[in-house]
C-alpha positions as CSV (number, residue, x, y, z in Angstrom):
1,X,-11.7,-7.0,-9.8
2,X,-11.3,-10.4,-8.3
3,X,-10.1,-11.6,-11.7
4,X,-7.3,-9.0,-11.7
5,X,-6.2,-10.2,-8.3
6,X,-6.1,-13.8,-9.5
7,X,-4.0,-12.8,-12.5
8,X,-1.7,-10.7,-10.3
9,X,-1.1,-13.2,-7.5
10,X,1.6,-15.4,-9.2
11,X,3.5,-12.3,-10.3
12,X,3.4,-10.7,-6.8
13,X,4.7,-14.0,-5.3
14,X,7.4,-14.2,-8.0
15,X,8.5,-10.6,-7.2
16,X,8.5,-11.4,-3.5
17,X,10.7,-14.4,-4.0
18,X,13.1,-12.4,-6.2
19,X,13.3,-9.7,-3.6
20,X,14.0,-12.2,-0.8
21,X,16.7,-13.9,-2.8
22,X,18.7,-10.7,-3.0
23,X,21.4,-10.3,-0.4
24,X,20.5,-6.8,0.5
25,X,18.4,-6.2,3.6
26,X,16.7,-3.4,1.8
27,X,15.6,-5.5,-1.2
28,X,12.0,-5.9,-0.1
29,X,11.6,-2.1,0.3
30,X,13.3,-1.5,-3.0
31,X,10.9,-3.9,-4.8
32,X,7.9,-2.4,-3.0
33,X,9.0,1.0,-4.2
34,X,9.6,-0.2,-7.7
35,X,6.2,-1.9,-7.9
36,X,4.5,1.2,-6.6
37,X,6.2,3.3,-9.2
38,X,5.4,0.8,-12.0
39,X,1.8,0.8,-10.8
40,X,1.6,4.6,-11.0
41,X,3.2,4.5,-14.5
42,X,0.8,1.8,-15.7
43,X,-2.2,3.8,-14.4
44,X,-1.3,7.0,-16.4
45,X,-3.8,7.5,-19.3
46,X,-1.1,7.7,-21.9
47,X,0.4,4.5,-20.7
48,X,-3.0,2.7,-20.7
49,X,-3.4,3.9,-24.3
50,X,0.0,2.3,-25.2
51,X,-0.8,-0.9,-23.4
52,X,-4.1,-1.2,-25.3
53,X,-2.5,-0.3,-28.6
54,X,-1.8,-3.5,-30.6
55,X,0.9,-1.7,-32.7
56,X,3.1,-1.3,-29.7
57,X,5.1,-4.4,-29.0
58,X,5.7,-6.0,-25.6
59,X,9.4,-5.2,-25.9
60,X,8.6,-1.5,-26.5
61,X,6.1,-1.4,-23.6
62,X,8.6,-3.0,-21.3
63,X,11.4,-0.6,-22.3
64,X,9.0,2.4,-22.0
65,X,8.1,1.3,-18.4
66,X,11.7,0.7,-17.5
67,X,12.8,4.1,-18.9
68,X,10.0,6.1,-17.2
69,X,10.7,4.4,-13.8
70,X,14.5,4.6,-14.2
71,X,14.2,8.4,-14.9
72,X,12.6,8.8,-11.4
73,X,15.4,6.8,-9.7
74,X,19.1,7.6,-9.3
75,X,20.2,3.9,-9.5
76,X,17.9,2.6,-12.2
77,X,16.5,-0.9,-12.2
78,X,18.4,-4.1,-11.5
79,X,18.6,-6.9,-14.1
80,X,16.0,-8.9,-12.2
81,X,13.7,-5.9,-12.0
82,X,14.0,-5.3,-15.8
83,X,13.4,-8.9,-16.5
84,X,10.3,-8.9,-14.3
85,X,8.9,-5.9,-16.3
86,X,9.6,-7.7,-19.6
87,X,7.8,-10.8,-18.4
88,X,4.8,-8.7,-17.4
89,X,4.8,-7.0,-20.8
90,X,5.2,-10.3,-22.7
91,X,2.3,-11.8,-20.8
92,X,0.0,-8.7,-21.1
93,X,0.0,-8.2,-17.4
94,X,1.2,-4.5,-17.1
95,X,-2.4,-3.5,-16.6
96,X,-2.6,-5.5,-13.3
97,X,0.5,-3.8,-11.8
98,X,-1.7,-2.0,-9.1
99,X,-2.9,-5.4,-7.9
100,X,0.6,-6.9,-8.1
101,X,1.9,-4.0,-6.0
102,X,-0.8,-4.4,-3.4
103,X,-0.4,-8.2,-3.1
104,X,3.4,-7.8,-2.9
105,X,3.0,-5.3,0.0
106,X,0.7,-7.8,1.8
107,X,3.4,-10.5,1.5
108,X,6.1,-8.1,2.6
109,X,4.0,-7.0,5.7
110,X,3.3,-10.6,6.6
111,X,7.0,-11.5,6.3
112,X,8.0,-8.5,8.5
113,X,5.2,-9.0,11.0
114,X,3.5,-5.7,10.1
115,X,-0.3,-5.4,10.3
116,X,-2.3,-2.8,8.5
117,X,-4.8,-0.8,10.6
118,X,-7.5,1.4,9.2
119,X,-8.4,4.0,11.7
120,X,-11.5,6.0,11.0
121,X,-12.0,9.0,13.3
122,X,-14.8,11.5,13.7
123,X,-12.2,14.3,13.8
124,X,-8.7,14.8,12.6
125,X,-6.2,13.1,15.0
126,X,-3.2,15.1,16.0
127,X,0.3,13.4,15.8
128,X,0.6,12.7,19.6
129,X,-2.8,11.1,19.7
130,X,-2.1,9.0,16.6
131,X,1.3,7.9,18.0
132,X,-0.4,6.9,21.3
133,X,-3.1,5.0,19.5
134,X,-0.7,3.2,17.2
135,X,1.5,2.2,20.3
136,X,-1.6,0.9,22.1
137,X,-2.5,-1.2,19.0
138,X,1.0,-2.5,18.6
139,X,0.8,-3.7,22.2
140,X,-2.6,-5.3,21.7
141,X,-1.8,-7.0,18.4
142,X,1.9,-7.9,19.3
143,X,3.5,-6.4,16.3
144,X,4.2,-3.4,14.2
145,X,1.2,-1.5,13.0
146,X,1.0,0.5,9.8
147,X,-1.9,2.9,10.2
148,X,-4.0,4.7,7.6
149,X,-6.3,7.3,8.9
150,X,-9.6,8.5,7.5
151,X,-12.0,11.1,8.8
152,X,-15.7,10.3,8.9
153,X,-17.9,12.9,10.6
154,X,-20.8,10.5,10.6
155,X,-19.1,8.6,13.5
156,X,-20.1,11.6,15.7
157,X,-17.2,11.0,18.0
158,X,-14.5,8.4,18.8
159,X,-12.8,6.0,16.5
160,X,-13.4,2.8,14.5
161,X,-10.3,0.6,14.0
162,X,-10.0,-2.3,11.6
163,X,-6.9,-4.6,11.9
164,X,-7.3,-7.5,9.6
165,X,-10.6,-9.2,10.4
166,X,-10.9,-7.6,13.9
167,X,-12.9,-4.4,14.3
168,X,-12.8,-2.2,17.3
169,X,-15.7,0.2,17.2
170,X,-15.3,2.9,19.9
171,X,-17.4,5.5,18.0
172,X,-20.5,7.2,19.3
173,X,-22.3,6.0,16.3
174,X,-21.3,2.4,17.0
175,X,-22.3,2.6,20.6
176,X,-25.7,4.1,19.7
177,X,-26.3,1.3,17.2
178,X,-25.4,-1.3,19.9
179,X,-27.8,0.4,22.3
180,X,-30.6,0.4,19.7
181,X,-30.1,-3.3,19.2
182,X,-30.1,-3.9,22.9
183,X,-33.3,-2.0,23.4
184,X,-35.1,-3.9,20.6
185,X,-34.2,-7.2,22.2
């Protein structure tokens, strides 16, 4: 899907610039929420069918997206947000909304100094343990951490943490693999 990411990047950057140009301090969060909702709408099978249907015009597709998303929100979409949806529809880019949303969130996190951490644990982590782990990661990486947690029993015990390109493998499986390599050498 590298091609979709390539197609989505300029739209994500444009949405990010639009959000930053708004005077509201909550504009980035509002745009992130909007792109997430649009992404969910575009991923619905009935919407994918409409997007692929040549008899449905770009104007109709844009209005359909705006109406569905506006029905879920109390305030509706701003003029810039509606224009953005129309540009996506006009350029046949509604199908890459999931990638646009993901890229926008990467830009938002980078701007806010937030780093994504993927924590994989052998067992379910309780809230207190997760909070302590996230606090330790925030101290180590010097910024806010947004953690997603997965459970993988194959780790046997411990955790494996990926923050950007850095991986901290404190799992029993990782330690056994390191021992096996050391013994072979």
